[in-house]
N, C-alpha and C positions, 0 to 999 in steps of 0.2 A: 504494498499500500503504501510505504514511503516512495518508493521509485515513482509510483505512478504520479504522486503529489509531484514531486523532485523534476520532472521530465513535463510536467505541464508547468510548472512554473519556469519553464527555462522556456519552454515554449510562448509566450503568453509575455516574456520579457522582449524576445525575438519579434514577436508580432509587434509590438508596441513601438520595440525601436527601428522598424522597418517604414512605420508609417512617421512616424517623424523625420527619416531620411527623407523621403518624398516631399517633404515639404519644404526644401529648401528654396532660398530666395533665387538662387542662378537659375538664369533660366540660358537654352540652347540660342535662342537670338542675342542674348547679349555678348557669348563667345564668338559668335558668327561676324559679329561687328570688325572684330579685328584683321578678318579676311576680307573684307568689301575694299580694295584698291582702285582707285576711280583714276589715279593717276596717268595709269599705260605704259608701255615702254617706247621710248624713240628707237623708228628704225636705224638709224645710222648708228646706234650703240650696237648695234648687232653685228658680232664680227663671223663671219662665216668662213670653214675651215677650206682649205686650198683645197683636197682633193673630196669635196663636193659638196 
């Protein structure tokens, strides 16, 4: 009976902790803003190799 109670307490702690972790304030849209580069590349700065 003690083992069943211990396992149920551990399962409850894991369930509650995953609930708190999923409510984080970080969003994917905030992280994607780092990759929005609107400057582009100047074609004169690209060096083409001589063999192709």
